[in-house]
N, C-alpha and C positions, 0 to 999 in steps of 0.2 A: 650409669650416668656419672657418678662421682669419680670412678676411676678415669673415664674419659676426660673429665674436667681437669683432673690433677695432672694428666700427661700432656694434653694437647690444647687445653682451652676450649672455650665454648664453640668456636667455629670449627674445630676438628671433629666435634661430634655431630655436626650437621650432615645429613645425607646429601648426595650429589645434587638433587633438584632443589633442595633448600639452599644450598650454598649458590647454586646458579641464580637463585632470587636475589641474593646479596650482590652478585655481579652486575645486576641491573641491566641485562641484555635487552636490546629493542626487539620488536617483533620482526624487523628486517633482518637483524643479526641471527636470531633463531632459525628464521627460514633459510638464511645463507648456509648455516652449518648443517642443517637438515638436509639440504640439496647438494652438499658439496661432496659427499662420498669419502671413502678412506683417502688419507693424505700420506704420501710417503715421507719418511723420516730417516735421516742419517744421524749417526752418533759416533763418538770415538769408541772403538771396539776394545781399547786396552788403556783405560785411564782410571784404574780403581783408586780410592773407593767412590770416585765421582760417577763414572759410568763405564760399562764394559758389556760385551756380549759373552755370556758364559758358554760352556762346552755344549749346551743344548741350544745355543743361539738365542737365549732369552736376554732382554735388556734389563740390567739391574745396576744398582748403586744409588748414591745420594741424588744425583741429577736425574736418574730414571724415575725415582719416586716422586720427585718434585714435578717433573714434566708429566708424569701420569696423573698426578692430582690436578694440574691445571687443565689437562685434556678433559678429564672427567667432568670438571666444573663446566667447561665450554661445551661439552657434548660432542667433542671432536672424536670421529673415528680415524685411526691412523694405522699405518704398516711400516714396520721397521725394515729398512733395506740393508742387508748385511754388507759390510766392507772389511777389507783386510786390514786397513790402518786409517788414521785420521786424515792424512793427505788425500786418500781415495774418497773419503766422505766429503771433504771439501770439494773435490773435482766433480763429485756427483750433484752436489748442491749447485755449483756453478753451471753445469750443463742442463739442469732441470730434472734429473732423475730423482732428486729429493727435493721436496718443497720446503721441508723444515729441517734445520740443524737444532737438535733438542737442548744443548747446553754449552754455551760458548761465550767468550768476551766479545764486546763490540770494538772494532777498529776501524780507522778510516778506510783501510783496504777492503774490508768486509762490507762496509757501507755501500760499496759499489754495486753489490748484487743482493744485499739483504736488508730487510726492515727488523727492528728488534723491539722485543717486549721490555718492561721493566725487569730488574734483576730477579731471577728465581733464588739466587743464593750469592752472598758476598763473603769473600775470604781473603785474608792478607796473603801477600807474596812475600817470601823470606829468602835470604841467601843461605844456601847450605854449603858448608865447607868442611875440611877435615879439622879434627880437634885443635891441631896446632896453629891454624890460621887465626890472624888477628881480627878484632871486630871491625866490620865495614861501616864506617860512618857515612862515607860519601864515595861512590864507585867512580866518580870523575876524577878522583885523585890516584886510582890504581894504574899502574904502568906495567905492561907486558903480561898481564894475567889473562887466563882463559875462562870462558863461561860456557857451559854446555846447556843446550835446549833440546827437547824432543822436536823433531822437524815439524814446521808449520804452525808453531804456536804464536799466540798474539803478544806474548812477553819478548820473544825473539824479535819481533817486528819493532816493538818500542825500544828494546835496548839497542838494537842496530841504529835507530835514529837518535837516541838521546846520549849514548855513551860510546862513541866511536873509538874511544881508547881501549875497549875491551875487545879481545879476540875471540869470536864466536865459533863454537863447534857444535855439531849436531849429532843426536842419537836417535835411535829407532824407536825408543820407549822412554817412559818415566824411569823404570828400573835401571835401564842402561845409563841413563843421565847420572843418577845417584852412584851407580857402580864406577863410573869414569872419575867421579870426584873421590870416592873411597879408594881408588886404586891409583891416584895421582895422575890420571891422564887429562884431567881438567882441575883448575883451581877451585871452581865454585859452579853452582847452578842457582837460579832463581825459580822457586817453584811454590806452588799452593801450600800454606801450612798444614792444612788437613791432608793432602796427598803426601807431603813429606813425612809427617808424623806417622801416617799409616804405613808408608813403605818402609821407612827406617825400622819401625817396630816389627813389621811382619817379616823382613828380610834379614834382621839382625845386624844392621849396618851401624854398629854403635861407635864406630870411629869417626862419625859425623856429628856435626852440631849446627845449630841455628846461629848464623854470625852477623845478623842484622836484618832490618826490615827497611824496604825501600818505599818512603811516603809517596802516596799518589798512584802506586802500582798495585792496588788491590785488585783481586778478580772480581768482577761484577758479572757473573754468569747468567745469560739470558737465553731466551728461544730466538733463533733467527729464522725469519720467514722470507720466502721469495719476494722480491720487490714488486712483482705483479699481483700481490695478494694483500694489499694494505688493510681490507676488512678483516681478514683472518688474523692479522697482527693485532688489530684493535680488540678483537674478541678475546684472544689469548692474553692480551695485556690486562683486561678485566678480570680474566680468571686468576692470573698471577697475583693480582692485588688482593685476592681473598685468602691467600696462604698466610697463615699467622707465623710470628717468630717461634712460638712454641712448637708448631709442626715442624719447622725447619730444624730446631734443636733435637727434637725427637728422632727425626730421620738420619741426622748426622750421627747421633749416638748409636743408633741401631746398626750402622755400617761401620763405624770405627771401633765398636766395642770388641773385647777379647772374648773369643769363644773357647770355652773350657770343655773338653771331652767328658762324656759321662763315665763315672767310675763307681765301683761298688763300695769303696771305702769312703763313705761321706764325711767321716770325721777328718780325714786327710784332706778332703776338698775343702772343709771349713777352715782348717789350719792354713792351707795354701792361699785361700781367698783372703784370710785375714792378713797374712804376711804380704800378699800382693797389694792389698788395700793401704797397708802401712807404707810400703814403697812408693806407691802411686802418690799418696799424700806428701811424702818427702819430696819426690821429684817435682810435684806441682808447686810446692812452697818454695823450693829452690829456684824453679824456672821463674816464678813470679819475682823473686828477689833479683835474679839475674837480668830479667827483662827491664826492671826498674833501673838497675845499674847501667844497662846498655842504653836505655833511653836518656839517662842523665849524661853519659859520655857523648852520645850523639848530640845532644843539646849543646854541651859545652864546646864540641868541635866545630860547631856551626855559628856560635854566639860570640859577640864582642863582650867581655866581662864588664866593662864600664857602662855601656849604654843599653845592653840587652838586645841590641839590633843584630842582624846578620853581620858576621865578621868578614874580612877581606877574602879569605879562602873560600867561604860559602858563596858570597857575592860573585867572585870570579868564575866559579863553577856554573852558576845559574846564568850568568852573563853569556858564557860560551854556548850553553844549551839554547838560549833564546836567540842569540845571533844566528846559530846554525839553523834553528826553525824559521826565522825570518828569511834566511837565504833560500833554504830549501822549498819552502811553501809560498814565497813571495808574500809574507805577511808584515804589517807595519809593526815597528818596534823603535822605541826611543829611550834614551837615558837623560837623567838630570844629574849633573855634577855640582855640588855646592859646598862652600866652605864659610867658616865664620869670619866676618869682617873684623880686622884688627884685634884678632884673638891674642896675639903676643901682649898687646897692651893690657888685656884682662888679667893675664898671668902675672905681668910684671906689677900691676897696681894692687891685685887683690890675692895673689898666690895661686899655686897650682891646684889646691883643693877646691877653691871657688871656681877655678877654670874647669875642673872636672864636672862640677855641678851645673855649670852652664852647658856643657855638652850633653849631660843627661836630660836637662830640661828641653834642650833643643831637639834631642832624639825623640823624646815623648810628643812634642809638638808636631814633628814631621810624621811619626807613625800614626798620630790621630788624623792628619791631613790627607795622606795618600789614599788611593782607592784600595779596595781588597785584593784586586788583581795585581797591584804594584808590589815591588819589594824594596824597602829602604834599608841601607846598611852603612856601617862606618867603613869608609874606604882607607882612612889612615889619619892620625892626628885629628885636626878639626875639619877634615874633609869627608863628605858623605856622598853616596851614590844612590839614585833611585832608578830601578829597572821598570820600564813601562811597557808590557807586552800589548799588542793589538792597539798601539797609539802612534798616531803620526806627529810631525813636529808641531803643528799648530796647537793640538790638544795637549802635547807635552808642555808647551810654553804657557798655557792656561794653568796646568797644574803647578808648574814652577812658580808662577805669580801667586797662586794661592798659598804655596809654602812659604814665599817671602813674606806675605802679610801675616800668616799664622805665627811666624817667628817674631816679627815686629810687634805683634799684639801680645807676646807672652811676657809673663813677670819673671825676671832672672834674678839670681842671687846677688848680682852686682848692684841692683836697684836702678839700673839704667836700661835704656832701650838697646836691645842687641839686634844686629842685622846680619843678613847672609847675602852673598852674590852667587848667582846661579847660571850655569851653562847648560844649554839644551842641544842635543844632536839626535837625528833620527837615522836609522839604518838605511842606506842606499845601496843600489847595485854596485857590486864590486867592493863593498866594505868588508872589513874584518873587525874583530874585537879591538885591536889596537888602533886602527884608523878612526873607528867610532869614538874611542876614548879621547884621542888626540883632538878631534873636532870639538867634543864637549869641553875638554880643557882650554882650548883656544877661545871658545865662547865665554867660559868662565872668566878668563883674564880680560876679554873685552868688557865685561860687566865691571870688573875691578877698576880698569882704566877709565871707564865712563863715569866713575864716581862711587861705586859700590852700591849695595842695597838695591839691586836690580836684577832681572832675569834677561838673558840674551840668547838668541839661537845661532847655531853655527851657520 
């Protein structure tokens, strides 16, 4: 019992029936599973260490162990349907030959025929490049670069939508994608950190490196259930929630660890193990340091040094993404452009250092006023821009008015009341980024001409 507790935590030591009690299945759910019979399951046959079908056709990997654990808790009987590749597995899921996909990301396209459980496992996606490639702070700023994905992945779907500046190539497998980068047939790939580390180490692709992490692009790998089986999805969701972080960690370590062949010279094994442990410790420490430097470089590349808000470059990249999303999916989107009234007079009367403090205080007030879904940044000089996803013109005008009052009520270094004028524009059919900003700018100048300290819509 003590060994079990040390490795997996208390829940990992519980037998299947005891864990099922923790899932709190209803009598109706238990009866549903009992009467359901074996359910067909499709997997990715070549995605180690997450999942694969080995030479004997057995399902194995991180995802396989996690899925097996959830199925055991739920009391689910299942049958793996062998396929040649992931595309074939997806096709089998769509046409009903497979009722479950065991381990995949949820996407809008997959929502059309699948329901999803909570994540079985979460893992970061990272850019993999050759050693000489520079750090990637913002892929929206790349020009003429190629990125390769194994065919049919969710990351390809998202990158096609969010980064049309990148030219996408396809490969038949994870290994081929990394080979293409290694052989300069592609500039980069965006893959799971666990999969990339496993493959680079296993295949000896040591001319590759991690060149950045894309925020918001983590893998949240779930069980996908045919849309006509909502009760099964709910049962599996309860089962997934009983899996502990300790269990997930132990399963990952089991599949990504180094296997050492048995040797008769145990002294040599000990020396090799000690040397390897030292190398691993050095590499881990170095990677931690590099990751901190990368994080700091990324932060600086996106941040205005005076106010700490998003800078013009980062704002422009996110603005173009949101405008593209608004146009493609017909979603509401608005911007608020505002600047400090009579700011030149502040600099003339108090000096530029006081003027800088006014901008800092204003930035703090704006950041505290906007919603969590909004982004506020410094557009230039004393001018600021707020991006408001999923927001129509009327709601944006309400937010602009809140901003105006928040600034008016702030205590500034000058000791006087400071005001702002704001212009609001909402994305309309036929709009582009430039036309949206022009209308926001026009509204801002209408507010200025109307006496300042007010918000006006285009």
